[in-house]
C-alpha positions in Angstrom: 25.6 86.7 -221.5 26.9 89.2 -218.9 25.5 88.9 -215.4 24.8 91.6 -212.8 26.6 91.5 -209.6 25.8 93.9 -206.8 28.0 95.1 -203.9 31.1 93.5 -205.3 34.7 94.0 -204.1 33.9 95.1 -200.6 31.6 98.0 -201.6 28.5 98.5 -199.5 25.4 100.4 -200.4 25.5 103.8 -198.7 23.9 107.2 -199.4 21.9 105.6 -202.2 25.0 104.4 -204.1 25.0 100.8 -205.3 27.9 99.4 -207.2 26.8 97.3 -210.2 29.2 95.3 -212.4 28.5 93.2 -215.4 30.5 90.1 -216.0 30.4 86.5 -217.3 31.1 84.1 -214.4 32.5 81.4 -216.7 35.0 83.8 -218.1 36.0 84.9 -214.6 36.6 81.3 -213.7 38.8 80.8 -216.8 40.7 84.1 -216.6 41.5 84.4 -212.9 43.8 81.4 -212.6 45.7 82.6 -215.7 46.3 86.0 -214.1 47.4 84.3 -210.9 49.9 82.4 -212.9 51.2 85.6 -214.4 51.7 87.1 -210.9 53.8 84.0 -209.9 55.7 84.1 -213.2 56.8 87.8 -212.8 58.1 87.0 -209.3 55.2 88.1 -207.1 53.4 86.2 -204.3 49.7 85.9 -205.4 48.9 84.8 -201.8 50.0 88.0 -200.1 47.3 90.2 -198.8 47.4 92.9 -201.5 47.2 90.4 -204.4 44.9 87.7 -203.1 41.9 89.1 -204.9 43.8 90.7 -207.8 43.3 87.8 -210.3 39.6 88.0 -210.0 39.6 91.8 -210.2 41.8 91.8 -213.3 39.6 89.1 -214.9 36.6 91.4 -214.4 38.5 94.5 -215.5 39.6 92.9 -218.8 36.0 91.9 -219.5 34.9 95.5 -219.1 37.8 96.8 -221.2 36.9 94.5 -224.0 33.1 94.4 -223.7 32.8 95.7 -227.3 33.0 92.1 -228.5 29.5 91.6 -227.0 28.0 94.6 -228.8 26.7 94.9 -232.4 27.5 98.4 -233.7 25.2 98.0 -236.7 22.3 97.1 -234.5 23.0 100.1 -232.2 22.6 102.5 -235.2 19.6 100.8 -236.7 17.8 100.9 -233.3 17.4 104.6 -233.6 17.1 105.6 -237.3 14.5 108.2 -238.3 13.4 109.5 -241.7 14.2 113.2 -242.0 14.7 115.5 -244.9 18.0 117.1 -243.6 21.1 117.1 -245.8 23.5 119.3 -243.8 26.5 118.1 -241.8 25.9 116.4 -238.4 28.9 116.3 -236.2 29.5 114.7 -232.8 32.9 115.7 -231.7 35.2 115.2 -228.7 33.9 111.7 -228.0 36.2 110.2 -225.4 37.7 106.9 -226.4 39.5 104.3 -224.3 40.9 101.3 -226.1 43.8 98.7 -225.8 46.6 98.3 -228.4 46.4 94.7 -229.7 50.2 94.5 -229.9 51.0 94.9 -226.2 47.5 95.1 -224.6 48.4 98.6 -223.2 45.8 101.3 -223.3 45.5 104.2 -225.8 43.0 107.0 -225.3 41.9 110.2 -226.8 39.0 111.7 -228.7 37.0 110.8 -231.8 35.2 113.3 -234.0 32.5 111.9 -236.2 30.3 113.5 -238.9 27.9 112.4 -241.5 25.6 114.1 -244.1 22.2 112.5 -244.0 20.5 111.0 -247.0 16.8 110.5 -246.0 17.8 109.1 -242.6 19.3 110.5 -239.4 20.3 108.6 -236.2 19.8 109.3 -232.5 22.9 111.4 -231.5 23.7 109.2 -228.5 24.1 106.2 -230.9 27.3 107.6 -232.5 29.3 107.6 -229.3 27.9 104.1 -228.5 29.2 102.9 -231.9 32.6 104.4 -231.2 32.7 102.7 -227.8 31.6 99.4 -229.3 34.6 99.3 -231.6 37.0 100.9 -229.1 36.3 98.4 -226.3 38.2 95.7 -228.2 41.8 95.0 -228.9 42.5 97.5 -231.6 44.9 99.5 -233.7 43.9 103.2 -234.1 43.9 102.9 -237.9 41.4 100.0 -238.0 39.2 101.7 -235.3 38.9 104.8 -237.5 37.9 102.8 -240.5 35.5 100.5 -238.7 33.5 103.5 -237.2 33.3 105.1 -240.7 32.3 101.9 -242.5 29.6 101.0 -239.9 27.9 104.4 -240.2 28.2 104.3 -244.0 26.7 100.8 -244.3 23.8 101.5 -241.8 22.7 105.0 -242.8 23.9 105.2 -246.5 24.6 108.9 -246.0 26.0 111.3 -248.5 29.3 111.1 -246.7 31.0 110.1 -243.4 34.1 111.6 -241.7 36.0 110.2 -238.8 39.1 111.7 -237.1 40.7 110.2 -234.0 43.4 111.8 -231.9 45.0 109.5 -229.3 47.9 109.0 -226.9 49.3 105.5 -226.9 50.8 104.4 -223.6 52.8 101.7 -225.5 54.8 104.6 -226.8 54.8 106.6 -223.6 55.5 103.9 -221.0 57.7 101.5 -223.0 59.6 101.4 -226.3 60.5 104.9 -227.5 59.0 106.5 -224.3 57.7 109.7 -225.9 55.1 111.1 -223.5 53.9 114.0 -225.5 53.2 112.5 -228.9 49.7 112.3 -230.3 48.6 110.1 -233.2 45.9 111.4 -235.6 44.0 109.2 -238.0 41.2 110.0 -240.4 38.9 108.4 -242.9 36.3 109.8 -245.2 33.6 108.8 -247.7 31.4 110.5 -250.2 31.0 114.3 -249.9 33.9 114.5 -247.4 36.2 113.5 -250.2 35.5 117.0 -251.6 38.1 119.4 -250.3 35.6 122.2 -249.4 33.4 119.8 -247.3 36.3 118.2 -245.6 37.8 121.6 -244.8 34.5 122.7 -243.2 34.5 119.6 -241.1 38.1 120.0 -240.0 37.4 123.7 -239.1 34.3 122.8 -237.1 36.0 120.1 -235.0 38.8 122.5 -234.2 36.6 125.4 -233.2 35.0 126.2 -229.8 31.4 127.4 -229.5 32.0 129.0 -226.0 
């Protein structure tokens, strides 16, 4: 279970602002010494002023960056399902994603576009970004992330079709390796009605268009 901690890391309550973090103290106690050892191994002095609290900070940060392991995406969707006789496309686009590549544990980030065509049931719109986040906040590859989002919605809602497109920049390509800063990776996955060219083309047109 994650535990609340108030006023951490030197923050004080002022002007009505209160910093609240969630973390598992047992994991902090396990992870912090490991990060301290990493600092020593790369040639740093973990006892110097700027690094003294870094192992604990990083231990808390990695818990936040991977908190998707503590979430159940299927339960998120089923918590807000409603019967509704609507059978047109529902799209939630430009959902910000932040994830970490499982190969180097370096971030990748971008946007997800998700659509489904209801079949007797709709879902609260906020639940779709929550499902995206639940899968993204894990060690991932973009291809699997795309498929997991699609399959979760398909299994929970049994819609007439699901479409997922993700566009992301991978810092493992930009900061290291081939060092290409301007490349964007696009992945997609479709079920049901979105396997039909006309329906898929409508979806692609809508996620690429602006309403303002």
